[in-house]
C-alpha positions as CSV (number, residue, x, y, z in Angstrom):
1,M,147.7,-80.9,60.3
2,K,146.4,-83.3,58.5
3,V,142.2,-83.7,58.2
4,I,140.7,-86.5,56.7
5,V,137.0,-87.3,55.4
6,I,134.9,-90.3,55.1
7,G,132.5,-89.9,52.5
8,G,132.1,-88.5,49.8
9,G,128.5,-87.9,49.9
10,P,127.5,-83.3,49.8
11,A,128.3,-83.6,53.1
12,G,130.8,-84.9,53.1
13,M,132.1,-83.0,50.0
14,M,131.0,-80.0,51.6
15,A,133.8,-81.1,54.7
16,A,136.6,-82.0,53.1
17,I,135.4,-78.2,50.8
18,R,135.8,-76.3,53.2
19,A,138.7,-77.3,55.4
20,S,140.8,-77.0,53.2
21,Q,139.9,-73.4,52.8
22,L,140.9,-71.9,56.4
23,G,144.6,-73.9,55.2
24,E,144.3,-77.4,55.9
25,K,145.5,-80.1,53.5
26,V,142.4,-82.4,53.9
27,T,142.1,-86.4,51.9
28,L,138.0,-87.5,51.8
29,L,138.4,-91.2,51.1
30,E,135.9,-92.5,49.9
31,K,135.0,-96.2,49.5
32,M,132.4,-96.4,45.8
33,P,134.3,-95.9,42.8
34,S,133.2,-91.5,42.6
35,L,131.9,-88.9,45.0
36,G,128.2,-87.8,45.1
37,K,126.5,-91.5,43.9
38,K,123.4,-90.7,46.1
39,L,122.7,-86.8,45.6
40,L,123.1,-88.2,41.7
41,I,119.3,-89.3,43.0
42,T,117.8,-86.6,45.1
43,G,115.0,-86.1,43.3
44,K,114.4,-87.6,41.1
45,G,118.2,-87.1,39.4
46,R,117.4,-83.5,39.8
47,C,118.8,-83.1,42.9
48,N,116.4,-81.5,45.1
49,I,119.5,-79.6,46.5
50,T,117.5,-77.8,49.9
51,S,113.7,-76.0,51.3
52,S,113.4,-71.7,50.9
53,F,112.2,-72.1,53.7
54,P,113.5,-69.7,57.1
55,I,115.7,-71.4,58.6
56,E,113.1,-71.6,62.0
57,D,110.5,-73.1,59.4
58,F,113.3,-74.9,58.0
59,I,114.5,-76.7,61.2
60,Q,110.9,-77.7,63.0
61,N,110.3,-79.7,59.6
62,V,113.6,-82.1,60.1
63,P,111.8,-85.6,61.3
64,G,113.3,-85.7,65.5
65,N,115.0,-83.5,67.5
66,G,115.9,-80.7,64.6
67,M,117.0,-78.2,67.2
68,F,120.1,-80.9,67.5
69,L,120.7,-80.0,64.3
70,Y,120.0,-75.5,64.4
71,S,124.0,-74.4,65.7
72,C,124.7,-76.1,62.3
73,F,122.2,-74.8,60.6
74,S,122.7,-71.4,61.4
75,K,126.9,-71.7,60.9
76,F,125.3,-72.7,57.3
77,T,122.2,-72.4,56.5
78,N,120.2,-72.9,53.1
79,Q,120.7,-69.8,51.9
80,D,124.3,-70.4,51.9
81,I,124.6,-73.6,49.9
82,I,122.1,-71.9,47.0
83,S,124.5,-68.5,47.2
84,L,127.9,-71.4,46.8
85,L,126.6,-73.3,44.2
86,Q,124.8,-69.4,42.1
87,E,128.7,-68.2,43.0
88,K,130.0,-70.9,40.7
89,G,127.5,-70.5,37.7
90,L,124.1,-72.8,38.5
91,K,120.5,-71.3,38.5
92,V,118.4,-72.4,40.7
93,K,114.3,-72.3,41.2
94,E,112.1,-73.1,43.6
95,E,108.9,-75.7,43.4
96,R,106.0,-76.0,45.5
97,G,106.4,-76.6,49.5
98,H,110.0,-74.6,49.0
99,R,111.7,-76.9,47.1
100,V,114.3,-76.4,45.5
101,F,116.6,-77.5,42.1
102,P,118.9,-76.4,39.6
103,V,116.6,-74.9,36.9
104,T,118.9,-77.5,34.2
105,D,116.3,-80.5,36.7
106,S,120.3,-82.2,36.0
107,A,121.9,-83.2,39.9
108,K,125.0,-83.9,38.0
109,D,125.3,-80.1,37.4
110,V,125.3,-80.0,41.4
111,L,127.6,-82.5,42.0
112,D,129.6,-81.3,38.9
113,I,131.1,-77.8,40.8
114,F,131.1,-79.8,44.0
115,L,133.6,-81.0,42.1
116,Q,135.2,-77.6,40.7
117,L,135.6,-77.0,44.4
118,L,137.3,-80.0,45.5
119,K,140.3,-79.8,43.0
120,Q,140.1,-75.6,42.6
121,E,140.6,-76.4,46.6
122,K,143.2,-79.6,46.1
123,V,141.9,-82.4,47.9
124,Q,143.1,-85.4,47.9
125,I,140.1,-88.0,47.2
126,Q,140.9,-91.1,46.9
127,T,137.9,-93.2,46.2
128,N,137.5,-97.9,46.5
129,A,138.6,-96.8,50.0
130,K,136.6,-98.4,52.5
131,V,137.8,-96.9,56.2
132,E,137.9,-100.3,59.0
133,K,138.9,-99.2,61.4
134,I,139.4,-95.9,63.0
135,I,142.5,-95.8,66.1
136,E,142.4,-93.7,68.4
137,K,144.5,-92.8,72.1
138,Q,143.0,-90.3,75.0
139,G,140.7,-88.5,72.2
140,K,142.7,-87.9,69.3
141,V,143.0,-90.5,65.8
142,K,146.9,-91.8,65.3
143,R,145.8,-93.9,62.9
144,S,143.2,-95.6,60.2
145,S,142.9,-98.4,59.1
146,I,141.9,-98.7,55.5
147,F,141.4,-101.2,52.5
148,I,141.4,-100.0,49.0
149,R,140.2,-101.7,46.6
150,R,142.3,-101.7,43.2
151,K,140.9,-102.2,39.7
152,K,141.1,-106.4,38.3
153,A,143.3,-106.2,35.7
154,R,141.3,-107.8,31.8
155,N,142.6,-110.1,30.2
């Protein structure tokens, strides 16, 4: 099976990495020219990675119905993302309010690890690719319509 992940933010990158780890052939589509644009500005460029709260407290602090996310958060916790980043050599620190940041205070260091994992897992990445339509039949995706912006040649 081929898996297509739409969106090159942290969640999309993690989904693509995990699907590839599970043996799927994965393509990651991102409408922007590069992956992780918003990640680079989180925490004023320092990247507020997660919270160190226990999962129950973490969910209570999610706006709206946090319990809706309990199943998801129990499968890949805030501690799991911290461990993943640390295994790849990123040291983290905890600041007031249980906020976790890279010791370097650089969101780019977090993005670099995601990019390293995508490459390691052989995820195909297509940037400047805006998904305009997804066509399904009987609950299964049959094809998608993707607009790919090409860079204009300079004279």
